[in-house]
C-alpha positions in Angstrom: 4.9 -3.6 5.3 4.8 -6.3 7.5 5.4 -4.2 10.6 3.4 -1.6 9.8 -0.1 -4.0 9.2 1.2 -5.6 12.4 1.1 -2.4 13.9 -2.4 -1.7 12.6 -3.2 -4.7 13.6 -2.5 -3.7 17.1 -4.0 -0.5 17.6 -7.3 -1.6 15.2 -7.8 -3.9 19.3 -6.5 -7.5 17.9 -5.2 -9.0 20.7 -1.2 -9.5 20.8 -1.1 -12.8 22.4 -2.8 -14.1 19.1 -0.9 -13.5 16.3 2.7 -15.3 16.2 5.2 -14.3 13.9 7.3 -16.1 12.2 11.0 -14.5 11.6 13.2 -15.5 9.0 16.0 -12.6 9.7 17.8 -12.9 12.5 18.0 -10.7 15.1 14.4 -8.9 13.7 12.0 -11.2 16.0 12.9 -9.7 19.1 12.4 -6.0 18.1 9.0 -7.3 17.2 8.4 -8.8 21.0 9.2 -5.6 22.6 7.5 -3.0 20.4 4.7 -5.2 20.1 4.5 -7.8 22.2 3.7 -10.8 20.1 4.7 -14.0 19.9 8.7 -14.3 17.2 10.0 -17.9 16.2 11.9 -18.7 13.3 9.9 -22.1 12.6 7.5 -22.6 9.9 5.9 -25.4 11.6 4.0 -23.1 13.7 1.3 -21.8 11.0 -0.1 -25.8 11.7 -2.9 -24.3 13.4 -3.3 -20.9 12.0 -6.7 -19.3 10.4 -4.9 -16.7 8.2 -1.4 -16.2 7.4 -0.5 -12.9 6.2 2.8 -12.6 3.6 5.0 -10.4 3.8 8.5 -10.9 2.4 10.0 -9.4 -1.2 8.6 -10.9 -3.8 11.9 -12.8 -5.0 12.0 -14.2 -1.7 8.9 -15.7 -1.9 8.6 -19.4 -4.0 11.1 -20.5 -1.5 8.8 -19.1 2.2 4.8 -20.9 0.3 7.3 -24.5 0.7 8.5 -24.3 3.1 5.0 -23.5 4.5 3.2 -25.7 2.9 3.6 -28.6 4.6 2.7 -27.4 8.2 -0.5 -25.0 6.7 -3.7 -26.3 7.4 -5.6 -26.2 3.9 -9.1 -23.8 5.8 -6.5 -21.1 6.5 -6.6 -17.1 4.8 -3.8 -16.9 2.7 -3.0 -12.9 2.3 -0.2 -11.5 0.5 1.7 -8.6 0.3 4.6 -9.7 -2.5 4.1 -7.4 -5.6 4.0 -8.6 -8.8 2.7 -12.3 -7.7 -0.1 -13.7 -9.6 -2.9 -15.8 -6.8 -2.5 -18.1 -9.3 1.3 -18.6 -8.8 1.0 -18.4 -4.7 -2.1 -21.6 -5.5 0.5 -22.9 -7.1 2.7 -24.2 -4.2 -0.1 -24.6 -1.8 -2.9 -28.1 -1.2 -5.6 -27.4 -4.4 -8.3 -25.5 -2.7 -5.8 -23.1 -0.2 -8.2 -19.7 -0.2 -5.5 -16.6 -1.1 -6.2 -12.8 -1.4 -3.7 -11.0 -3.1 -2.9 -7.5 -1.5 -1.6 -4.2 -3.1 -1.0 -1.7 -0.2 1.2 1.5 0.0 3.2 3.4 2.7 1.3 5.8 4.6 -0.3 2.3 5.7 2.7 3.6 8.4 -0.3 6.2 9.6 -3.0 4.8 8.6 -3.9 6.1 5.9 -3.2 3.7 3.1 -4.8 2.7 0.4 -5.3 -1.3 -0.4 -6.0 -3.1 -3.2 -7.1 -6.3 -3.1 -7.6 -9.5 -5.6 -9.2 -12.5 -4.6 -7.7 -16.2 -5.9 -9.9 -18.8 -7.8 -10.6 -19.9 -3.9 -11.2 -17.2 -2.3 -14.9 -17.3 -0.7 -16.7 -14.0 -0.2 -15.7 -13.9 3.7 -12.4 -14.8 3.3 -12.1 -12.3 1.6 -14.0 -9.9 3.9 -12.3 -11.1 6.4 -9.0 -9.7 4.8 -10.2 -6.2 3.2 -11.2 -6.4 7.4 -7.3 -7.3 7.6 -6.6 -3.9 5.6 -8.5 -0.9 7.2 -7.0 -1.9 10.6 -3.7 0.5 8.9 -6.0 2.8 6.0 -8.5 2.3 3.6 -8.7 -1.2 1.2 -11.0 -2.0 -1.9 -12.0 -4.9 -2.9 -11.3 -4.8 -7.8 -10.2 -7.9 -10.5 -6.8 -9.1 -10.6 -6.0 -7.5 -13.5 -6.5 -4.3 -12.4 -3.8 -4.6 -9.4 -0.5 -3.2 -11.8 -2.6 0.0 -13.0 -3.1 -0.2 -8.6 0.5 -0.6 -8.5 1.2 3.0 -11.0 -1.6 4.9 -9.4 -1.8 4.2 -5.4 1.4 2.0 -4.7 3.9 4.0 -6.0 1.5 7.4 -5.3 3.4 8.8 -2.5 6.3 9.2 -4.4 4.7 11.1 -6.9 3.6 13.3 -4.0 6.5 13.9 -2.0 8.3 15.2 -5.4 5.8 17.7 -6.0 6.4 18.7 -2.1 10.0 18.4 -3.3 9.9 21.0 -6.0 7.3 23.2 -4.2 10.0 23.3 -0.8 12.9 23.9 -3.0 10.1 27.0 -5.0 9.4 28.4 -1.5 13.7 28.5 -0.4 14.2 30.1 -3.8 11.6 32.8 -2.9 13.5 33.5 0.5 12.1 31.8 2.6 13.4 29.4 5.5 13.3 26.0 4.3 11.1 24.8 7.4 8.6 27.4 7.3 8.2 25.7 3.4 8.3 22.7 4.3 5.2 24.0 6.4 3.8 25.5 4.2 3.4 22.9 1.4 3.1 19.5 3.3 0.2 21.4 5.5 -1.4 22.3 1.8 -1.1 19.1 0.5 -2.9 17.4 3.8 -5.7 20.2 3.5 -6.2 19.6 -0.2 -6.1 15.9 0.9 -9.1 16.7 3.4 -10.7 18.9 1.0 -10.4 16.0 -1.5 -12.2 14.0 0.9 -14.7 15.6 3.0 -16.1 17.5 0.5 -16.7 14.7 -2.4 -16.6 17.5 -5.4 -14.7 17.1 -8.1 -10.9 18.2 -8.2 -11.7 20.3 -11.6 -14.3 22.2 -9.5 -11.6 22.7 -6.1 -9.1 24.2 -8.5 -11.6 26.5 -9.9 -12.0 27.9 -6.7 -8.7 28.8 -6.0 -8.1 29.9 -9.2 -9.8 34.2 -9.8 -8.6 35.4 -13.3 -6.1 36.1 -14.5 -4.7 36.1 -10.9 -1.8 34.0 -9.4 -3.0 30.8 -9.4 -3.7 31.5 -13.1 -0.9 32.4 -14.3 0.9 29.5 -12.3 -1.1 27.2 -14.1 -0.4 28.4 -16.9 3.8 27.6 -16.8 2.5 24.2 -15.4 0.0 23.3 -18.6 3.0 24.6 -20.7 5.7 22.7 -20.2 3.1 20.0 -20.4 2.8 18.5 -16.3 -0.7 17.2 -16.6 0.8 14.7 -19.6 3.7 14.0 -17.7 2.4 12.7 -15.6 0.3 10.5 -17.2 2.6 10.3 -18.4 4.7 8.7 -15.6 1.3 7.5 -14.2 1.7 4.8 -17.9 5.4 3.8 -17.4 5.1 2.8 -14.4 2.2 1.2 -15.1 3.6 -0.7 -17.8 6.8 -2.0 -15.8 4.7 -3.3 -13.1 3.1 -5.7 -15.9 7.0 -6.5 -16.4 7.4 -7.5 -13.4 4.4 -9.6 -13.2 4.4 -11.5 -15.9 1.8 -9.6 -17.7 
């Protein structure tokens, strides 16, 4: 996700010379330097003059990273964390008092600049800090600002959401193959249908129920398919799945 954000920032016009990456994985830095033209170092003291620091590591690695950065971090710097499940309070506890922290829950469509990120401000974060973090995340998609208590729900809905849609696409492609279509053709049909349906939702602004009803003729093929889905409890299963993801996110974040 850190590489995704980096690519988005540069595509949005950020000067590679203004970006320094602290590489904690041997060999990874050279790849980033070649691909993006950014400065790559392995010394955490490099953050001493940074105005914005993005933390893009696994949650279990965050505490150690913060301990190594804290002595060198400008107290006026903005710290943006992409680590899932780690609260702003936990991050603030390892930094100088008053450090501005923003916690972000992004998702993988950021890879193609169609991400959805939710941001939550820490206790010392100003409106200006939050606006800057929001601008960063909009470089690879969309962003919303929420109270931190909602981030577990965001994780369950949009963080995990791409996997739910990929799951549905898998099932639809398999159905197409069973009906005799070549797999490549079935995949193209389903993928473009998904893209088109998403575009309709975004561009028309209409409620999904209205759009669904426009496709569903009385006693037609779509009505027959939707009745079978309802009989199988698919809608309830989706709601239950999101609830399960929410519960697991709360467990992981200690909520």
